C-alpha positions as CSV (number, residue, x, y, z in Angstrom):
1,X,-189.4,-113.3,-108.9
2,X,-191.8,-111.2,-110.7
3,X,-192.6,-108.0,-109.4
4,X,-196.4,-107.0,-108.9
5,X,-196.6,-104.7,-112.0
6,X,-195.0,-107.4,-114.3
7,X,-197.6,-110.1,-113.2
8,X,-199.2,-111.8,-116.4
9,X,-202.8,-111.1,-116.5
10,X,-203.9,-113.4,-119.3
11,X,-204.6,-117.0,-118.8
12,X,-205.7,-120.1,-120.8
13,X,-207.2,-123.4,-120.7
14,X,-206.1,-125.9,-123.4
15,X,-204.5,-122.7,-125.0
16,X,-207.6,-120.7,-125.0
17,X,-209.2,-118.0,-123.1
18,X,-212.8,-117.7,-122.4
19,X,-215.1,-117.0,-124.1
20,X,-213.0,-119.2,-126.9
21,X,-212.6,-122.1,-124.5
22,X,-214.6,-125.1,-125.5
23,X,-218.3,-125.7,-124.1
24,X,-218.8,-129.2,-123.1
25,X,-222.1,-130.6,-123.9
26,X,-223.3,-133.2,-121.3
27,X,-226.6,-135.0,-120.2
28,X,-227.8,-135.2,-116.7
29,X,-226.3,-138.2,-115.0
30,X,-223.2,-138.2,-117.2
31,X,-219.5,-137.8,-115.6
32,X,-216.5,-136.0,-117.0
33,X,-212.9,-136.3,-116.0
34,X,-211.0,-132.9,-115.9
35,X,-207.4,-132.8,-115.5
36,X,-206.1,-129.5,-113.9
37,X,-202.4,-129.0,-114.8
38,X,-200.4,-126.1,-113.3
39,X,-198.3,-125.3,-116.3
40,X,-197.4,-121.9,-115.0
41,X,-194.2,-121.5,-112.9
42,X,-195.6,-118.6,-110.7
43,X,-199.2,-119.0,-109.6
44,X,-201.5,-121.4,-107.6
45,X,-204.9,-121.6,-109.2
46,X,-207.9,-122.6,-106.9
47,X,-209.9,-124.4,-109.6
48,X,-213.6,-124.6,-108.9
49,X,-216.6,-126.3,-110.7
50,X,-220.0,-125.1,-110.0
51,X,-223.1,-127.3,-110.0
52,X,-221.9,-129.7,-107.2
53,X,-218.6,-131.1,-105.8
54,X,-216.2,-133.3,-107.8
55,X,-214.3,-136.4,-106.7
56,X,-210.4,-136.1,-106.7
57,X,-209.3,-139.3,-108.3
58,X,-205.6,-138.7,-109.0
59,X,-202.9,-136.2,-107.8
60,X,-199.5,-135.7,-109.8
61,X,-200.2,-138.6,-112.0
62,X,-200.9,-141.0,-109.2
63,X,-204.3,-142.6,-109.1
64,X,-205.6,-142.6,-105.5
65,X,-206.9,-145.7,-103.8
66,X,-210.6,-145.8,-103.3
67,X,-210.2,-145.0,-99.8
68,X,-208.0,-142.0,-100.4
69,X,-210.5,-140.5,-103.2
70,X,-212.3,-137.4,-101.8
71,X,-214.9,-134.8,-102.6
72,X,-214.0,-131.1,-103.1
73,X,-215.4,-128.2,-104.8
74,X,-211.9,-126.4,-105.3
75,X,-208.4,-127.7,-105.7
76,X,-205.3,-125.5,-105.4
77,X,-203.2,-126.3,-108.3
78,X,-199.8,-125.2,-108.0
79,X,-196.9,-125.1,-110.5
80,X,-196.0,-128.4,-111.8
81,X,-199.1,-130.1,-109.9
82,X,-201.7,-132.2,-111.6
83,X,-205.1,-133.2,-110.4
84,X,-207.6,-135.6,-111.9
85,X,-211.2,-134.9,-110.8
86,X,-214.4,-136.5,-112.0
87,X,-217.7,-134.5,-111.8
88,X,-221.2,-135.6,-112.3
89,X,-223.8,-133.6,-114.1
90,X,-226.6,-133.6,-111.4
91,X,-228.9,-131.2,-113.0
92,X,-229.5,-129.2,-116.3
93,X,-227.7,-125.9,-116.7
94,X,-224.6,-124.2,-117.5
95,X,-221.9,-124.9,-115.0
96,X,-218.8,-122.8,-114.9
97,X,-215.4,-124.2,-114.3
98,X,-213.0,-121.6,-113.4
99,X,-210.0,-120.0,-111.3
100,X,-211.2,-118.5,-108.0
101,X,-208.7,-115.7,-108.5
102,X,-210.7,-112.7,-110.2
103,X,-208.0,-111.4,-112.2
104,X,-207.2,-114.8,-113.7
105,X,-210.6,-114.8,-115.2
106,X,-210.4,-111.3,-116.6
107,X,-208.2,-111.3,-119.6
108,X,-206.3,-108.3,-118.7
109,X,-209.5,-106.5,-117.8
110,X,-210.9,-106.9,-121.2
111,X,-213.8,-109.3,-120.3
112,X,-216.1,-110.7,-123.0
113,X,-219.3,-112.3,-122.3
114,X,-219.0,-111.7,-118.6
115,X,-215.3,-113.0,-118.3
116,X,-212.2,-114.3,-119.8
117,X,-209.1,-116.3,-118.9
118,X,-209.3,-119.4,-116.9
119,X,-213.0,-120.3,-117.4
120,X,-215.1,-123.0,-119.4
121,X,-218.7,-123.9,-119.6
122,X,-220.2,-127.5,-119.0
123,X,-223.7,-127.5,-120.7
124,X,-225.9,-129.9,-119.1
125,X,-229.2,-130.9,-120.6
């Protein structure tokens, strides 16, 4: 078990930390499937999307039956877990996808452009 002073403080999405993460261009009405994968062995990441809720469509590689799919605005992604969610662009704006644990979005407190780490932007026009 890691001791508090030895905890990592640099997290990535697709191997990149914000602001180097991809910005995803979208149009109002489009949908995007986002796959959250807990590849870390020590943390739960409460992953959240701004701009409206998403629908959870698969958990741990198993597609949910229509009756089991559900709306959420945050999913707690633990080590080895996987969530597939579908988000619909409801209105124009720059919508943030991020972890709700502040230090997971701070890049060891060397923030750039207002954040770092587990963040990306959905840019809806």
